[in-house]
TORFI-984857 format. One record per residue (C-alpha): residue number from 0; residue in three letters; z, x, y negated. Coordinates in Angstrom, 3 decimals. Layout:
num->NUM&residuo->ALA&zz->Z&xx->X&yy->Y;
...
This chain:
num->0&residuo->ARG&zz->10.503&xx->-69.013&yy->-19.445;
num->1&residuo->VAL&zz->10.993&xx->-67.691&yy->-22.955;
num->2&residuo->LEU&zz->7.815&xx->-65.617&yy->-22.753;
num->3&residuo->ARG&zz->5.741&xx->-68.625&yy->-21.675;
num->4&residuo->ILE&zz->6.742&xx->-70.815&yy->-24.622;
num->5&residuo->LYS&zz->3.931&xx->-71.318&yy->-27.146;
num->6&residuo->ALA&zz->4.484&xx->-70.616&yy->-30.828;
num->7&residuo->SER&zz->4.217&xx->-74.327&yy->-31.632;
num->8&residuo->GLY&zz->6.961&xx->-75.030&yy->-29.099;
num->9&residuo->MET&zz->9.220&xx->-72.407&yy->-30.626;
num->10&residuo->ALA&zz->9.033&xx->-74.033&yy->-34.063;
num->11&residuo->GLY&zz->11.716&xx->-76.580&yy->-33.223;
num->12&residuo->ALA&zz->13.915&xx->-74.206&yy->-31.214;
num->13&residuo->THR&zz->17.052&xx->-72.750&yy->-32.667;
num->14&residuo->THR&zz->18.130&xx->-69.152&yy->-32.218;
num->15&residuo->GLY&zz->20.939&xx->-70.277&yy->-29.929;
num->16&residuo->HIS&zz->18.495&xx->-72.126&yy->-27.693;
num->17&residuo->VAL&zz->16.251&xx->-69.076&yy->-27.361;
num->18&residuo->VAL&zz->19.246&xx->-66.844&yy->-26.615;
num->19&residuo->ASN&zz->20.459&xx->-69.328&yy->-23.996;
num->20&residuo->LEU&zz->17.025&xx->-69.394&yy->-22.299;
num->21&residuo->ALA&zz->16.834&xx->-65.603&yy->-22.279;
num->22&residuo->SER&zz->20.370&xx->-65.350&yy->-20.901;
num->23&residuo->ASN&zz->19.569&xx->-67.755&yy->-18.065;
num->24&residuo->ASP&zz->16.379&xx->-65.842&yy->-17.231;
num->25&residuo->VAL&zz->18.220&xx->-62.518&yy->-17.099;
num->26&residuo->GLU&zz->20.919&xx->-64.057&yy->-14.900;
num->27&residuo->ARG&zz->18.291&xx->-65.288&yy->-12.438;
num->28&residuo->PHE&zz->16.672&xx->-61.850&yy->-12.239;
num->29&residuo->ALA&zz->20.056&xx->-60.259&yy->-11.636;
num->30&residuo->MET&zz->20.866&xx->-62.696&yy->-8.837;
num->31&residuo->ALA&zz->17.426&xx->-62.233&yy->-7.249;
num->32&residuo->SER&zz->17.732&xx->-58.462&yy->-7.289;
num->33&residuo->MET&zz->21.133&xx->-58.693&yy->-5.673;
num->34&residuo->PHE&zz->20.045&xx->-60.976&yy->-2.811;
num->35&residuo->TRP&zz->16.469&xx->-59.841&yy->-2.008;
num->36&residuo->PRO&zz->17.522&xx->-57.524&yy->0.867;
num->37&residuo->TYR&zz->18.747&xx->-60.598&yy->2.744;
num->38&residuo->LEU&zz->15.124&xx->-61.766&yy->3.024;
num->39&residuo->ILE&zz->14.396&xx->-58.660&yy->5.076;
num->40&residuo->PHE&zz->17.561&xx->-58.183&yy->7.101;
num->41&residuo->ALA&zz->18.671&xx->-61.764&yy->7.783;
num->42&residuo->PRO&zz->15.856&xx->-62.625&yy->10.252;
num->43&residuo->ILE&zz->16.372&xx->-59.337&yy->12.095;
num->44&residuo->GLU&zz->20.121&xx->-59.886&yy->12.283;
num->45&residuo->ALA&zz->19.661&xx->-63.483&yy->13.448;
num->46&residuo->LEU&zz->17.328&xx->-62.369&yy->16.216;
num->47&residuo->VAL&zz->19.781&xx->-59.692&yy->17.400;
num->48&residuo->VAL&zz->22.641&xx->-62.197&yy->17.412;
num->49&residuo->ILE&zz->20.595&xx->-64.745&yy->19.373;
num->50&residuo->VAL&zz->19.650&xx->-62.144&yy->21.982;
num->51&residuo->LEU&zz->23.271&xx->-60.993&yy->22.333;
num->52&residuo->LEU&zz->24.476&xx->-64.582&yy->22.648;
num->53&residuo->TRP&zz->21.835&xx->-65.235&yy->25.291;
num->54&residuo->PHE&zz->23.095&xx->-62.320&yy->27.371;
num->55&residuo->GLU&zz->26.719&xx->-63.457&yy->27.014;
num->56&residuo->LEU&zz->26.440&xx->-67.256&yy->27.207;
num->57&residuo->GLY&zz->23.075&xx->-68.061&yy->28.716;
num->58&residuo->TYR&zz->21.970&xx->-71.632&yy->28.023;
num->59&residuo->GLY&zz->25.061&xx->-72.278&yy->25.901;
num->60&residuo->ALA&zz->23.526&xx->-70.018&yy->23.256;
num->61&residuo->LEU&zz->20.579&xx->-72.402&yy->23.001;
num->62&residuo->ALA&zz->22.956&xx->-75.321&yy->22.413;
num->63&residuo->GLY&zz->24.651&xx->-73.440&yy->19.598;
num->64&residuo->LEU&zz->21.315&xx->-72.461&yy->18.107;
num->65&residuo->GLY&zz->20.158&xx->-76.087&yy->18.274;
num->66&residuo->ILE&zz->23.262&xx->-77.272&yy->16.440;
num->67&residuo->LEU&zz->22.750&xx->-74.576&yy->13.840;
num->68&residuo->ILE&zz->19.123&xx->-75.513&yy->13.226;
num->69&residuo->PHE&zz->19.322&xx->-79.304&yy->13.417;
num->70&residuo->ILE&zz->22.701&xx->-79.920&yy->11.742;
num->71&residuo->PHE&zz->23.728&xx->-77.030&yy->9.536;
num->72&residuo->LEU&zz->20.314&xx->-76.137&yy->8.131;
num->73&residuo->PRO&zz->19.632&xx->-79.619&yy->6.657;
num->74&residuo->LEU&zz->23.220&xx->-79.681&yy->5.415;
num->75&residuo->GLN&zz->22.629&xx->-76.360&yy->3.644;
num->76&residuo->PHE&zz->19.463&xx->-77.719&yy->2.024;
num->77&residuo->TRP&zz->21.366&xx->-80.768&yy->0.797;
num->78&residuo->PHE&zz->24.180&xx->-78.640&yy->-0.660;
num->79&residuo->SER&zz->21.722&xx->-76.339&yy->-2.416;
num->80&residuo->SER&zz->19.763&xx->-79.219&yy->-3.948;
num->81&residuo->THR&zz->22.995&xx->-80.841&yy->-5.125;
num->82&residuo->TYR&zz->24.108&xx->-77.542&yy->-6.645;
num->83&residuo->ALA&zz->20.736&xx->-77.162&yy->-8.401;
num->84&residuo->LYS&zz->21.115&xx->-80.623&yy->-9.965;
num->85&residuo->LEU&zz->24.644&xx->-79.815&yy->-11.132;
num->86&residuo->ARG&zz->23.480&xx->-76.471&yy->-12.523;
num->87&residuo->LEU&zz->20.721&xx->-78.229&yy->-14.471;
num->88&residuo->ARG&zz->23.241&xx->-80.664&yy->-15.945;
num->89&residuo->ALA&zz->25.489&xx->-77.746&yy->-16.918;
num->90&residuo->ALA&zz->22.547&xx->-75.977&yy->-18.563;
num->91&residuo->LEU&zz->21.722&xx->-79.109&yy->-20.556;
num->92&residuo->HIS&zz->25.336&xx->-79.367&yy->-21.732;
num->93&residuo->THR&zz->25.287&xx->-75.672&yy->-22.651;
num->94&residuo->ASP&zz->22.079&xx->-76.158&yy->-24.653;
num->95&residuo->TYR&zz->23.673&xx->-79.053&yy->-26.495;
num->96&residuo->ARG&zz->26.825&xx->-77.051&yy->-27.201;
num->97&residuo->VAL&zz->24.853&xx->-74.044&yy->-28.471;
num->98&residuo->LYS&zz->22.759&xx->-76.313&yy->-30.678;
num->99&residuo->LEU&zz->25.900&xx->-77.885&yy->-32.162;
num->100&residuo->MET&zz->27.506&xx->-74.506&yy->-32.794;
num->101&residuo->SER&zz->24.396&xx->-73.104&yy->-34.492;
num->102&residuo->GLU&zz->24.119&xx->-76.006&yy->-36.956;
């Protein structure tokens, strides 16, 4: 985000604010690089587990898969959106704190 800010937008920004933006951007890149393999291996692993459950449980595996998809997946989306809102509030408080400390 720091690289996309125009020069006119940077005029009112303090050094602490710019450092905070850069720090958040670097943290996001670090987290993305740590978790990107899951995008490749998670679907493969899920498919293997479903096939193994089918051989062991039969139709009971479909019931478990249905519960997973229709209950736990929406619950996971809700938790992640709530966490994103809390993270945004924390970032706003951090910006305010950095601005106060730099004055």
